[in-house]
N, C-alpha and C positions, 0 to 999 in steps of 0.2 A: 708806498710801503705800509702806511698807517691803516690802509684798508684791510690788511691781513693781520693786524695786531692781535696777539693771542689772548687767551683767557687768563685771569689771575689765578695763581696757585699758591698754596701754603708751602711752608718749608718742606722740601722732599725728605729731610732726615727726621725731624721730630714732629712735623705736622702743625707747628705753631703758625698762626696767621699774622703775628707781629713781625715787623721787619724794620731794619735801619737802611735807609736809602744810601746808595753809593753813587752819587751823580757824576763823580769824576771818572767812573768806569762805565757808565751807561752811555747808550747811543740812541737818543729818542727816535721812535717811541719805546725802545727796548730798555727795561729797567732792571739793572743789576742791584741786588740788595743782599744784606747780611742778616741772618736770623739772630736776634738778641739772646735767644735761649741756648742755642747750641753752636752758634757762630758759623753755620754753614752758609756759603756764598752761592747765590743762584740767580738765574733770570726769572723774574717774577711773572712775566707775561709772555711765555713762549708761544710760538705759532701752534695752531691746532694741527692734528695729524693730517687732516685733509690737505693742508697747505704744504706739509712736508713731502707729500706724494708728488705735488706739482710745482708750486712756486719755489720751494726750498729744497728740492731734491738735490742730493750731494753733488751729482754730476754738473748741476747748474751753479750752485753757490760756490764751489771750489774755484771756478774761473773768476767769478766776481770778487772773491776774497783775495786772490793773488793780485788783481788789479788795484784793489783798495790799499793793500800793503805797499805796493810799488809807489802809489801816489803819496802815501803818508810818510814812508821811510825809504826813499829810493836808494840811498847809499847802503843802508843796512841790507836791503833786499839783494842788491848787486853783490855785496860781500858774501852773503849767504849762498848765492847761486854759484859763485866761482870757487868757493871753499867746501862745498857740500861733499866732495869726494872724501874728506877727512872722516866723515861719520861712519864710513864703512870699513875703516882700517881695523878696528878692534871688535866690530859687530859681526855676529854670525848671520845676520839677516833674519827675517821672520821665520823662514823655513828651519834654519838651524836652531832658533830659539824654541820653536814648538817641538822639534825632535828631542831637544834636551829636557823639556819640562813635562811633556805628555807621554803616557804609556800608550802602546798600540791599541787601536780601536776606533770608535766613532768620535769625531770632533765637531763641535758646533761653533760656527762662526756667526756671531750676532752682529748685524749690520754688515753683511758679507759682500756687498757690492756685486761685482761680476762673478764672485765665487771662486777665485783662483788663488787665495792666500794659503789654504790648507794643503801642505805637501803630501806626496806619497810617503809612507804606505797608509796614512790615515784615511778613513772613510769620511768624506766631507758632508756636512749638513749646514744649512744656513737659514737665517731669517733676514729679510730685506724689505724696507718700506717702499723703496722706489720700484714701481711696477716694471719698468724697462730693465733695470739691473737684475731684478729677481728672476725674470724670464731667462736672462742670459746665465745667471748662476744655476738655475734649475737644470738647464741643458747640460752644463758642465758637470754638476754634481751627480746627476742621475747616471752619467756615463761611468762614474766611479762607485756606484752603489748607494749613493746618498740622495738628498733632495734639498731644495730650497723652498721656503714658505714666504709668500708675499703677505706681510702683515706688520703692524707695529710690534716692537720687540717683545713686550710682555705677552701679548696675545699669541705670538708665534711660538715662544718657548713653552707656553701652556699646552701646546699640541703634542709634546713629547712625553713619554712615560717617565716615571721615577727612575733615577740611577741609570740613565741611558747612555751617558757620554763619559768617556775617559778624559776628555779635555774640552774646555770651552774658551773661545777666543773673544775677548772684549777689548780689542785693540782700537784705540781712537774712537770709541763708541759711547762709553758711559757718560761722557760730558755732553752728549747730544740727547740723552734719554730723559723725557719728562717724568718718568717714574723709575728712577734709578734703584730705589730700595726694593720696590716690587720686582724689578728685573733680577736683582741679586738673590732675592728669595726664591724665584723660579729657577735660577741657575743652580742654586744650592740644592734644590729638589731633584733636578735631573742629573746632577753630578754623581758618578759612580764612586764607591769607596776607593780611596787611593787616587782619585782624579784631581785635576788642578784646573784653575781658571787663570788665564793670563790677562792682566789688565794693564793698559797704558792710557793715561789721562794727562792733560796739561797740569803742571805743578804750580798751583796758585801761591804756594809758599816759597817759590823760587826767588833768588836775589834779583834776577832780571825783572820780574814783575814789580818788585819794590822800587827798582831804579827807573824803569821805563814807564811805569804807570799805565795810562790808557793806551800807550803805544806797544805794550807787551804783546807778543805774537799769540798768546793763549786766548786773547779776546777775539771772539767771532760772533757777529750779530746777524741773525738771531740763532745761528747754528749751535753754539755752545750754551747750554742752559744750566750746567752745573760746573762749579769751580772748586776742585778738590785740593786739600792739603793731605799730607800723609795721615794726620790726626783724624780728619773728617772721613777719609776713605776707610781707614781702619775701624772707626766707630760704626760706620754703616755696614761694613762687611761683618763685624762682630755681631751686630743685631740680627744678621741673617745666618748665623751659625758658621761663619767663615773666618779664618785666621789669615792675616796679611803678612807676607814676607817680601821685603824690598829686594829688587834685583839690582838697583843702582844706589846703594846707601852712601857710598863714599863721595860720588860726584853730585848727589842729589841737590845740595844748596845752589849749585850753579846750573843744574839741569832744568830745562823748561818742561820736562815730562817726568811723571812718576811711572816707573816700570815695576810691576809687582806680580806676585803669584798668590792666589787665594786657594786655601785648602779647607776641607771640611773639619770643623772642630770635633765632630762626632767620630770621624774616621781616625783622627789623631788620638782620641781617647781610647 
């Protein structure tokens, strides 16, 4: 694994090169650190994009991550598997969530995988770094009037014109992106007036993380390169002209994920 250790990066939020090591949360060679200037928590040496296309493609790392968690916390993983049905009781699912949040039109799914998360009647577009998944997504999306681009997220979104999408999906993606602020800036640019961005990221501020420490389910090495709290996500969104509204404010302290919608500050004004 050390052969593909990534390049050192500065803080994704403020650009500071100073850092405070968090060895209790790191997994050598992967270094999780906190920025002393803005308190953003991130992976300091993420894999290069060329390794994300092959060595760390999502369809490969997901299997390895499940096995790692089973070995580390077998009882917790078993309980999670046998009680997972509870999660759907009050949830409308991703299709219901998008229909509630987005107005009709073109929807961009960043990190779209196989390209099947965007429901009818939206016209689906996607960006995907995995070559195999992007081909599958493109076939599916073109049949519905859209398309998928094989590229890193920021480069892919740059290919679309201003104010092009009524909705943007960043579900379980922003934690993987080496340039999260640049991505939000591009998403803000291509978002149409009145449009929304749905964001779901692991909740670094959760009680579970504080109690479980390095065993917290939000830690994934080296897939997760950004660790957001509501404060840091709101600050980054604000710098990009976007306003954050939580979708799960009541249960947030106990929730391992932040679910939020971002809207344009200019449109609100």
